[in-house]
KEKE-3310 file (N, C-alpha, C; in steps of 0.2 Angstrom, whole numbers, plus 5000, padded with zeros to 4 digits):
npx = (5019:5016:5015:5005:5009:4995:4993:4984:4974:4959:4948:4943:4953:4962:4953:4951:4965:4967:4956:4959:4974:4973:4967:4975:4980:4988:4992:4983:4987:4978:4984:4977:4985:5005:5008:5000:5006:5017:5016:5007:5017:5024:5020:5020:5027:5030:5031:5032:5027:5015:5008:5001:5004:5000:4993:4984:4990:5003:5014:5015:5029:5035:5034:5044:5053:5053:5054:5066:5075:5076:5084:5073:5064:5068:5074:5061:5052:5044:5033:5026:5010:4999:4992:4999:5012:5029:5036:5050:5055:5053:5054:5047:5045:5057:5063:5054:5057:5070:5069:5059:5072:5082:5078:5081:5070:5061:5055:5046:5032:5018:5005:4988:4971:4969:4973:4968:4980:4989:4987:4995:5008:5010:5008:5019:5030:5033:5032:5047:5052:5051:5040:5029)
npy = (5103:5090:5087:5075:5063:5049:5033:5023:5010:5006:5019:5017:5018:5028:5038:5033:5034:5047:5055:5050:5055:5069:5078:5081:5090:5087:5089:5081:5072:5064:5049:5035:5026:5023:5026:5039:5043:5047:5059:5067:5069:5079:5089:5096:5099:5085:5078:5066:5047:5037:5023:5009:4991:4982:4988:4994:4997:5002:4995:4997:4992:4995:5008:5013:5011:5020:5031:5031:5031:5044:5061:5073:5067:5055:5055:5058:5048:5033:5025:5008:5001:4991:4973:4963:4952:4955:4936:4931:4919:4911:4911:4919:4931:4936:4939:4951:4957:4958:4969:4978:4985:4989:4998:5008:5020:5016:5017:5012:4997:4994:4985:4982:4980:4995:5002:5012:5011:5005:5021:5028:5023:5029:5044:5046:5038:5055:5063:5059:5065:5076:5081:5081)
npz = (5092:5081:5061:5055:5044:5040:5034:5025:5020:5021:5025:5041:5048:5047:5053:5064:5069:5065:5074:5088:5086:5082:5096:5105:5097:5082:5069:5057:5039:5026:5017:5005:5002:4996:4985:4984:4998:4994:4984:4994:5005:4996:4996:5010:5025:5036:5052:5054:5051:5048:5046:5035:5030:5021:5007:4991:4976:4980:4991:5007:5010:4995:4996:5009:5008:4994:5003:5011:5003:4998:4999:5004:5014:5017:5031:5039:5052:5053:5058:5059:5056:5055:5051:5050:5060:5064:5063:5065:5064:5056:5037:5030:5036:5039:5031:5025:5040:5037:5025:5032:5039:5034:5027:5035:5040:5047:5066:5072:5079:5074:5080:5071:5078:5083:5098:5111:5123:5110:5106:5113:5116:5102:5104:5115:5106:5101:5110:5113:5102:5103:5096:5104)
capx = (5013:5016:5010:5005:5004:4993:4995:4981:4968:4955:4947:4942:4957:4962:4947:4952:4971:4963:4951:4964:4980:4971:4963:4982:4983:4993:4987:4983:4984:4977:4983:4975:4992:5011:5009:4997:5004:5023:5013:5006:5023:5027:5015:5021:5032:5027:5036:5027:5020:5012:5010:5002:5011:4996:4990:4983:4993:5010:5010:5021:5034:5039:5035:5051:5059:5057:5058:5072:5081:5071:5084:5069:5060:5074:5074:5054:5054:5041:5027:5022:5005:4996:4988:5008:5017:5035:5039:5061:5057:5049:5057:5046:5045:5064:5064:5051:5061:5078:5065:5059:5076:5087:5075:5085:5065:5054:5056:5043:5031:5012:5000:4983:4967:4972:4970:4971:4981:4992:4989:5000:5014:5012:5011:5024:5037:5031:5033:5053:5054:5051:5032:5022)
capy = (5100:5086:5089:5068:5058:5042:5030:5016:5009:5010:5022:5019:5016:5032:5041:5035:5036:5055:5054:5048:5060:5076:5079:5082:5092:5085:5089:5073:5073:5056:5046:5029:5021:5024:5034:5045:5046:5050:5067:5072:5069:5085:5095:5104:5098:5078:5078:5057:5045:5029:5015:5000:4986:4978:4993:4993:5001:5004:4991:4999:4992:5001:5016:5014:5009:5026:5034:5031:5036:5053:5064:5076:5060:5049:5056:5058:5042:5031:5016:5005:5002:4982:4967:4960:4952:4952:4931:4931:4910:4910:4914:4927:4932:4935:4942:4956:4960:4962:4973:4985:4987:4991:5005:5012:5024:5013:5015:5005:4992:4993:4977:4983:4985:5003:5005:5019:5009:5008:5028:5033:5024:5035:5050:5043:5041:5061:5066:5059:5067:5082:5084:5084)
capz = (5088:5076:5058:5052:5038:5040:5026:5025:5011:5027:5030:5048:5052:5044:5055:5070:5070:5069:5082:5093:5089:5085:5101:5105:5097:5080:5061:5051:5034:5024:5011:5006:4996:4995:4979:4987:5002:4992:4984:5000:5008:4992:5001:5015:5029:5038:5058:5058:5046:5050:5037:5035:5026:5014:5000:4983:4971:4981:5000:5014:5011:4991:5003:5014:5001:4989:5007:5012:4997:4992:5002:5008:5016:5022:5039:5044:5055:5052:5062:5051:5059:5051:5056:5051:5060:5060:5062:5064:5065:5049:5030:5027:5043:5042:5023:5032:5046:5033:5024:5038:5044:5028:5025:5039:5041:5053:5071:5081:5074:5081:5077:5074:5083:5085:5104:5115:5123:5107:5101:5119:5113:5093:5107:5117:5102:5096:5115:5110:5095:5105:5091:5105)
cpx = (5016:5011:5010:5004:5002:4991:4991:4977:4964:4954:4944:4946:4961:4957:4950:4958:4968:4959:4956:4971:4976:4969:4970:4986:4989:4990:4988:4982:4982:4977:4982:4981:4999:5011:5005:4999:5015:5019:5011:5015:5027:5025:5014:5027:5027:5033:5034:5026:5020:5009:5009:5006:5007:4991:4990:4988:4999:5009:5017:5027:5039:5038:5037:5057:5061:5058:5061:5080:5078:5075:5079:5067:5065:5075:5069:5056:5047:5038:5024:5015:4998:4992:4994:5012:5024:5035:5046:5059:5055:5054:5055:5045:5053:5069:5060:5054:5068:5075:5066:5068:5081:5086:5078:5077:5060:5056:5051:5034:5027:5008:4990:4981:4971:4968:4971:4979:4990:4992:4993:5005:5017:5013:5019:5033:5037:5035:5042:5059:5053:5045:5026:5019)
cpy = (5096:5086:5077:5064:5051:5037:5023:5017:5010:5014:5024:5018:5023:5037:5040:5031:5044:5055:5054:5054:5068:5080:5083:5087:5094:5087:5083:5072:5065:5054:5038:5024:5026:5028:5039:5045:5051:5056:5068:5074:5078:5091:5097:5098:5091:5078:5068:5056:5040:5027:5011:4998:4987:4985:4991:5000:5001:5002:4999:4998:4995:5005:5017:5017:5013:5031:5035:5032:5041:5056:5070:5072:5057:5053:5059:5050:5041:5025:5017:5001:4996:4978:4963:4958:4951:4946:4931:4923:4908:4915:4919:4933:4940:4939:4948:4960:4962:4971:4980:4986:4991:4999:5015:5017:5019:5013:5014:5002:4993:4990:4982:4976:4992:5004:5011:5016:5012:5017:5030:5028:5028:5040:5047:5043:5050:5065:5066:5062:5074:5088:5086:5088)
cpz = (5084:5072:5053:5049:5038:5032:5028:5021:5016:5028:5036:5049:5052:5049:5060:5073:5072:5076:5090:5094:5088:5089:5104:5101:5087:5076:5061:5041:5033:5018:5010:5004:4999:4989:4981:4993:5001:4990:4991:5006:5004:4996:5005:5019:5033:5046:5055:5051:5052:5046:5039:5033:5019:5010:4996:4980:4972:4987:5002:5010:5002:4995:5004:5009:4999:4996:5010:5010:4992:5000:5007:5012:5022:5029:5043:5046:5055:5055:5059:5058:5058:5056:5054:5057:5061:5065:5060:5063:5057:5042:5027:5031:5043:5036:5026:5036:5041:5028:5026:5038:5039:5025:5030:5043:5046:5058:5074:5075:5078:5075:5076:5077:5085:5091:5105:5116:5119:5106:5107:5119:5107:5099:5110:5114:5100:5103:5114:5106:5097:5098:5094:5107)
residu = (MET:ALA:ALA:ILE:LEU:ILE:VAL:ASP:ASP:SER:SER:SER:THR:ARG:ILE:GLN:LEU:LYS:ASN:PHE:LEU:GLU:PRO:HIS:LYS:HIS:THR:CYS:THR:GLU:ALA:VAL:ASN:GLY:LEU:ASP:ALA:LEU:GLU:LYS:LEU:ASN:ASN:GLY:PRO:ILE:ASP:LEU:ILE:ILE:CYS:ASP:LEU:ASN:MET:PRO:GLU:MET:ASP:GLY:ILE:GLU:PHE:ILE:THR:ARG:GLN:SER:LYS:ASN:GLU:LYS:PHE:LYS:ASP:ILE:PRO:THR:ILE:MET:CYS:THR:THR:GLU:THR:ILE:ASN:LYS:LYS:THR:ASP:GLU:GLY:LYS:ALA:LEU:TYR:GLU:LYS:VAL:LYS:THR:SER:GLY:VAL:VAL:LYS:ALA:TRP:ILE:VAL:LYS:PRO:ILE:THR:PRO:LYS:LYS:VAL:SER:LEU:ILE:LEU:ASN:PHE:LEU:GLU:LYS:LEU:SER:LEU:SER)
# end
């Protein structure tokens, strides 16, 4: 079973993800932004990070940038879970895509709202990592 860090400023999103994942025997730790997540990463092993993009204090891009540069955390796969889509046809979308790609830690992108089907994608991802 996986230890999952859920990083999102929305308490309802964190609760919803926990309610979907914990019945599958995964343990979930919550963080309200990137700064909080960096602290939580130091508290114990984490197998997967699910991270929002837009958060106060430290957003998801800054978080994954710092994560990717930290030897202890750079190998933890991360799933971005946000309302933002990456549209590579716009300059903004291309820039976002490059930042995410450069980090090397983001393995998937899920667009909110959270649905059982989208959670099944997370569970399948965990299964592929042999963390289910």
